N, C-alpha and C positions, 0 to 999 in steps of 0.2 A: 225315386220312391217305388217304382213299379218294376224293378229289374226282373223279378221272378215271374213265372206263369201265374195267373190267377184262375181260379175255378168258382163260378158263381154258386153252384150247388143250391142247397134248399134254404139259404139265408136271405130269401127275397120276401119283403112284406109290403103291404099297400100302405101309402102315405095318407094320414087323414086329410081332409080337405082344409081345416084350419092350418095344419102344418104346410099344405101346399101353397096356400096363400102367403104365409110367411116366407117359403122359399122363393117364391116369385117376387116378393117385395125385396128380399135380400139380393136376388139377381139383378133386379133394376137399380137398386142402390149401388151395387158393385159396378155394373156395367150400363150406364144410362143410355148409351147409343143403341142398345138392343130394344128399347121401347117400342119402336114401330113394328118389331117383329116378334115381341114376346108372346102373342097369341098363337103364332106358327110353332114356336118352340115349346112353350108350356101352355097348352089350350086348358081353358078353365074347366070344360066338361070331361076331359080325359083323366084317366087314372094314373097317377104318378107311382112308381115303385120305388123302394129303397133297397138296395143290395148292400149288405155288410161285407166288406173286404178286410182282409188282414190289416193289422197296424192301425185300427181304428179309423178306417176310411170308410165314409158313406158315399154310394154312388146312386144318383137319382137317374132313374130311366123312365121312358115312355114305351111300354111294351118291350121290345128288344133293342131299343135305341138309347145308348147311354148319352146323357145331356150334360150333367154337372157332377162334380165330386167334391168331397170336403174331408179334410183330415182333422179330426176333433173339433176344435172351435176356430181353425184357422179359417182364411177366406175361402168362399165357395168359388170353385174354379171349373171353367168349361172343358168339355172333352174336345179333343182336337177336331172331332166330326163336326162340332158346333162352330168352332173356330174356322174350319175350312168353308162352311157355308155362309158365315157372316164375318169374314175377316176385317172389315172396316169397323166393327163395333168394338174393337179391344186396342189397348195401346200396345205399340209393336217396336220392335228393334230388329236389327239385322246381323247376322254373324257372317264372317268371311268364309270362303270355301274351306279353308284348312281346319275350321272347327267343326265342320259338319260330321265328320267320322267320330269325334269324341262325344258330341251330343247324342248321336244315334246309339252309342254304346252305353250311355248312362252316366257319363262324366258330369261333374259339376261345370258349368260354364265359366270360364275365366275371362276377365276384362280384356285381354289382348285380342281375342276373338271378335270383340265388338268396337274396339278402337283402331284396329288395322284398317288399311285402305279399303277392303271389301265390306267392313262392317258399317253400320248406320245407328246412330243414337239420335234422340230428339234434340233439335237445335243445330244439328250439323248443317252447314250451308248447303252442301250438295245432296243432303237427305231428301230435299223436296217435301211436299205436302204429306206424302205417304207415310214418312216417318216423323212428321212433325208434331204429332200428338197434340194438335192444337196449340202449338207454341210453347208447351210447358214441359220443363224437366220432370222425369219420373223420380219419385222418392223411394227410400228403403221400405220394403214390405208390400209394394204394389205388384199386382198380378200383370205379367207381361207376356205377350205372345212373341215367339222367336221365329223369324223368317231366315232363310238361308240364302246367301249369294248365288244367283243364277237359278233358284228353284221358285216354282209357283206357289206352292202351299207351305204354310207354316210347319215347323219340324218339332217345335216343343213349345210349352207353356210352363212358366215357372214364377217364383217370387224373387223380386230384387233384393239382394244382399248388400247392394251399394248403390246410392242414388246415381242417376246419369251424369250429373254435374261433377260428382267426385270421381267417377270413372274417367271422365275426360282429363281431369287434373292428374290423377295417380297413374292411369294407364297400366295397373297390375292389381291382382288380388281376384277374389271370388266375386263374380258379377251377379250370377243367378243361380239359386238353389234349384236343382233339377226336380220338376213336378211330374210332367207327364210328356213323353216324347213318342214319335213315331216308331212303331215296333216294339214297344214295351209291354208288359203284362196287361195293362189296362187297354191298350190299343187291340191286342189280340183276344181279350176277353169275349167269350161267346155266351150271350145272354139268352139264347133260344132254349 
């Protein structure tokens, strides 16, 4: 989604306190495991800013720190900086080493990168608790963080185009629509 370079420019505006409360509620509804840390991420007394980006994307920032973004009325998604700081708060899956270069070039993530020996999906016996997602399969449309085999931090966040149960059965097709990945325009955006 953010393959091109982005420029913040003068399209920055302050978010009303009532809208800030609504954003905060939406974040907690979508990512309930963030609740213990929500005051660190979205402090009640701080001013939240809205930066309008191309293609009807709204980016919510605290000063020059990007926090969450939303495309039109789609799910609100965390910036990778938030994911790196609170990785346990999000549903996660893992890609194998071979898929890393495709993800970092902005390609749509295909199922074979998740079902191969280096990939991990919820419910995999060898996935352990880290990718267990509390023992539940992930459904189509859920926001998911993508880790990479052998890497410490997440490399992408996107929306599932196929449920994880179906991925295990079919082992082919489009798995995740690319949302935001390391090195994309949103990652490089300078908000100062």
